C-alpha positions in Angstrom: 29.8 -3.7 16.4 28.0 -6.4 18.4 25.8 -3.9 20.1 25.0 -2.2 16.8 23.6 -5.4 15.3 21.6 -6.2 18.4 20.1 -2.7 18.4 19.3 -2.9 14.7 17.6 -6.2 15.3 15.5 -4.9 18.2 14.3 -1.9 16.2 13.5 -4.2 13.3 11.5 -6.5 15.5 9.6 -3.7 17.2 8.7 -2.0 14.0 8.0 -5.3 12.3 5.4 -6.2 15.0 3.7 -2.9 14.4 3.8 -3.2 10.6 2.7 -6.8 10.5 -0.1 -6.4 13.0 -1.7 -3.5 11.3 -1.3 -4.8 7.8 -2.3 -8.4 8.6 -5.5 -7.2 10.2 -6.4 -5.2 7.2 -5.4 -7.9 4.7 -7.4 -10.5 6.6 -10.5 -8.3 6.7 -10.2 -7.4 3.0 -9.6 -11.0 1.9 -12.5 -12.3 3.9 -14.8 -9.7 2.3 -13.5 -10.6 -1.2 -13.4 -14.4 -0.6 -9.9 -14.4 -1.9 -7.5 -17.4 -1.9 -4.9 -17.7 0.9 -1.9 -17.3 -1.4 -2.8 -13.6 -1.9 -2.5 -13.1 1.9 1.0 -14.7 1.9 2.1 -12.4 -1.0 0.8 -9.4 1.1 2.6 -10.6 4.2 5.9 -11.0 2.4 5.5 -7.6 0.8 4.9 -5.9 4.1 7.9 -7.7 5.6 10.2 -6.6 2.8 9.0 -3.0 3.1 9.6 -2.6 6.9 13.0 -4.3 6.6 13.9 -1.8 3.9 12.8 1.1 6.0 14.8 0.1 9.1 17.8 -0.9 6.9 17.8 2.6 5.4 17.9 4.2 8.8 20.6 1.9 10.1 22.7 2.1 6.9 22.5 5.9 6.8 23.5 6.4 10.4 26.2 3.7 10.5 27.8 3.9 7.1 27.3 7.5 6.0 27.7 9.3 9.4 30.1 6.7 11.0 28.1 6.6 14.2 27.4 3.5 16.2 23.9 3.4 17.7 23.7 2.6 21.4 20.9 1.0 23.3 20.0 4.2 25.0 19.7 6.0 21.7 17.1 3.5 20.4 15.1 2.8 23.6 13.6 6.2 23.9 13.7 7.3 20.3 11.2 4.8 18.8 8.5 5.2 21.5 6.5 7.7 19.3 6.6 5.3 16.4 5.4 2.4 18.5 2.6 4.6 19.9 1.6 5.6 16.4 1.6 2.0 15.3 -0.6 1.0 18.1 -3.0 3.9 17.3 -3.1 2.7 13.7 -3.8 -0.9 14.8 -6.7 0.3 16.9 -8.1 2.4 14.1 -7.9 -0.5 11.6 -9.5 -2.9 14.1 -12.4 -0.4 14.7 -12.6 0.4 11.0 -12.7 -3.2 9.7 -14.8 -4.9 12.3 -16.9 -2.3 14.2 -17.5 0.8 12.1 -17.8 -0.4 8.5 -19.3 2.8 7.2 -17.9 3.7 3.8 -17.6 7.4 4.7 -15.3 6.7 7.6 -12.7 4.8 5.5 -11.1 7.9 4.1 -11.1 9.6 7.6 -9.5 6.5 9.1 -6.9 6.4 6.3 -6.0 10.1 6.8 -5.7 9.7 10.6 -3.4 6.7 10.0 -1.2 8.6 7.7 -1.0 11.6 10.0 -0.2 9.5 13.1 2.5 7.5 11.3 4.1 10.6 9.9 4.1 12.2 13.3 5.5 9.0 14.8 8.3 8.7 12.3 9.4 12.4 12.6 9.2 12.4 16.4 11.2 9.2 16.5 13.9 10.6 14.2 13.9 13.9 16.1 14.5 12.1 19.4 17.1 9.8 17.8 18.9 13.0 16.5 18.8 14.5 20.0 20.3 11.4 21.5 23.1 11.1 19.0 26.2 12.9 20.1 27.3 14.4 16.8 27.7 17.9 15.5 24.5 20.0 14.9 24.9 19.7 11.2 25.0 15.9 11.3 22.0 15.8 13.7 20.0 17.8 11.1 21.1 15.4 8.4 19.9 12.5 10.6 16.5 14.1 11.3 15.6 15.5 7.9 17.7 13.3 5.6 16.6 9.9 6.9 13.1 11.1 7.6 12.5 12.4 4.1 14.3 9.4 2.5 12.3 6.8 4.4 8.9 8.6 4.3 8.9 9.5 0.7 10.7 6.5 -0.8 9.0 3.9 1.4 6.0 5.4 3.2 5.2 4.0 6.6 1.7 2.8 5.7 
């Protein structure tokens, strides 16, 4: 049980860094353009933090409680690499979109590319996590599709 909590915390921190960095960059740029007060930025920061904690908690809860499987460090270390890569890609897109290419026509293209990359990152991460988990094939499919759909449609990554 001790390793499960440490693994959960490491995934939450890794995903939290990605979520916070992309969202904070966007919120900072938007609030600077709108000349908004600083309290609105704190509301946005707290909202993003709650959102990513809910996403990671759903994954951990589903695997641990519903399937009765304890995650190992080797399961998590390779499984969430695609999600981290997708998050870094979104961070670069937002940085370029907010500070370098401020063309109105590129905003929708950037948003579409962010959604596609995060969706691919989520599903590849869950696929790799399902491959690493030593369960029956039916439970692996439940992990891949059940958690993926639950997290992606209830709490979208972006």
